[in-house]
N, C-alpha and C positions, 0 to 999 in steps of 0.2 A: 186223625193225626195222633201220633204217639208222643207222650210227654216224658219218656225215659230220660234220665239225667245221670250220666256216669262221671264221677270225679275220681280219678285214679289214685289220689293220695291226700291225706289230711293236710299236709303242708300247703299244697296248692289251694285247697279250700280256704285256709286261713288267709292266704294272699288275696283272694278274691274279695275279701271284706274291705279292702282299701282300693283306691283308684290306682291304675298302673301309671308308671312314669311315661310310657308311650303305648300306643296301640295302632294297629293297621289291619284293615281287611285285605286278606290275601286273594280271596276269590269269593264270588257270590253267584247264586242262582244258576247252578249247573246240574244237569242230570248225570249221575255217575252209575255205571254198571246196570242201567235199565231198571234199577230197583230203588236207588237212593236219589233224592233230590237234596243237594247241598245248598242250603239257604245262605250260609255264611261260614267262612273260615277266617278267624281273626287271631292275630298274634299280639300278646301283651308282654311287656317287660316290667319287671319289678326289681328294685335294688334293695337289698336287705342290710348291707353294711359296707363300710369302706375301710380298706387297708392302706396304710401310708404308702407302701411301695407297689402293691398290686392293683390298687384302685377299687372300683365298685364291684361287689359280688352281685351278679345279675342272675335272675331266674326268668326264663322265657316260658310263657304258658300259651297253649293254643286251645281255642274253643271252636268246635265244629258243630254247627247246628244243621240237622238234617230233618227230613220228614219222619224219620223213625226215632228221633230223640237227639240229645245233645251230649257230646263228650268233651270233657275238660281235662287236659293232661299237661304235664310238664314236658316241654320240648327240649330244653337245655338249661344248664346252670353252671356257674363258675365265675372266676375272674376273667372276663372276656374282653376287657378294655372298653374304651369309650364308644367304639363302633359296633358293639355286640348286637344291637337291634338290627341295624342295617345289614350286617354280615349274615345274620340268621335269615333275613328276608331273601337275600341274594342266594343263599344255599338252598332255600326252599324252592325258589323259582327256577333256578338254573340246573339243578342236579337231581331231578326226579323226586325231590323232597316232598312236594305236594301230594303226589299219588301215594307214596309210601306212608305219609302221615294220615291220609284219608283211609287207606286200607287198615292201618293200625286202629284207628278210631272205630271203623265199622265192625271190625272183629270184636271189639269191646261191647258195642251195642248188641251184636248178635248173641253174645254170651250171657246177657241178662234177660 
């Protein structure tokens, strides 16, 4: 088993030092493209500040653990309202977001 760990930016790495506001496992234990075993794909939400009018500034981070390594990357960020986490999960599940996100992560793993 490979222990590669790809974190795509320093800001995301700093966020991981504290617990997320919420987290959810999107999928687990699937074979993907006959080469990768996806152990777990998890979405985290962090809030970094609050604006009086716009509300919380949310940063969504996805962690994908595979048999070839782990990729940690920012999925989305901005003033997304109180339903940012649930909306992101819905987008991932309903609109081919999961496969696109997995492909992006696997490309990063293959590049190192």
